[in-house]
Every structure is written in C-alpha cells, then in structure tokens.
C-alpha positions, 0 to 999 in steps of 0.5 A: 425226912429222907437221908440227903446224903444217899443220892449224888448231887444232880447239880450245884448252884453257886451264889450267882445262880442262886441270885438268878433263881431268887430275888433275895440279896445281901444282907437278907440272902442267907445261902451261899451254895445249893446242891440240888439232889433231885430236880424240883424236889430235894436239895441242901443249902449251905452257909458259913456264919461269920462274927461280922453278920449284921444280926449278931450285933444285936442278937445278943450282945456278948452271946451272939446267936443266929435268930431262929426266924432267919434259920427258917428263912434260909430253909425257905430260900433253899426251897425257893432255889429248888423250885425257881432254878427250873426253867418253867419257874423263872420270874416267880416269887414265893411268900410264906403262908404258914409254918408248922411244927417249927422246932428250935433245938440248938443255937447257931453260932458265929463260925458254924457251917449250916446245912439246910436239908429241904424237901418239897412235899407238894408243888402246885401252880399256885402254892406248895409245901416243904419241910426242912432241917438245919444242921450244924456238924450233923446235929439238928438246929432247927426243923419244921414245915412251911407252906407258900403261895407262888406268884409272878415277880412283877405282880406286885 
C-alpha cells in the first residue's frame, strides 16, 4: 500500500458530511472523520474508541476489544466515503461481495485512536475493489482487501 502520509489532504469530511455520503448511523457508524488524499482513490478514516462503545460490553467482559469484523466494516465505510462523497455517486449504496487476505494483527482497545488507510483499487459502474489497513499508533491492527457491488439507495 502506498504511504498515505506522503500526499497532502485534498479535503476533509466531518461526521455530518460522512452521513451525507453514506447511510450508516450510530451505533453502526464507525468513522468520525475522513481525510481525502486523492479524490475517488485514497483516504484515511479516523475514529476514537471509548470504553462506552456498545460492542465492548459483550466483547469481551473484563477484556474489551473491538470485534475484528467491525474494524473491517470501518475500513469499508471509509472506502464508501471516498466513493460516495463524489457528486456523480450520490444516492448509491455498496454491499460487500467478498473479503480477501484479511489479517488481524493486534487488538483495538478502549482509548485507541484508529486510522483506516484505504485505497480504491478498481471502481466500475456496478462494482469495485479496495484495500485497507487499520492502524493504532502506526502499528497495523487489521489489513485486507474487499470487493463490493454498487446499487441505487432506493433500489431495495
């Protein structure tokens, strides 16, 4: 993956702009801010984990860690923010169709600041593929690739 810190930020999406781009809402919205590094191509999503997160209550009592599948979901939400913040992609949805080479390296804990470094590998009119890394303090927590299908929001 390309070093995300080498290019300046093209623009920022705050949580309100993220909600305009993607349909996710609390408690299933896992990104607080997105820095678009390259329009339609690369970005870094951010979230700060708090002890009060609902998933920490049951995963696991006495030893709370963020579920790995939610870390992958946060990477996918970052990918959606990259794609659907573009004017021509408004009112679209993406659904996972595959996940490849997902690796869980370390747990994400209450108090951790997570960064989701995501790059769109391919984007067509109906599907796409992305790769991402989730980092805490510069160390890789989770990484992998995922593919998705794109549809209209009102198509359901």
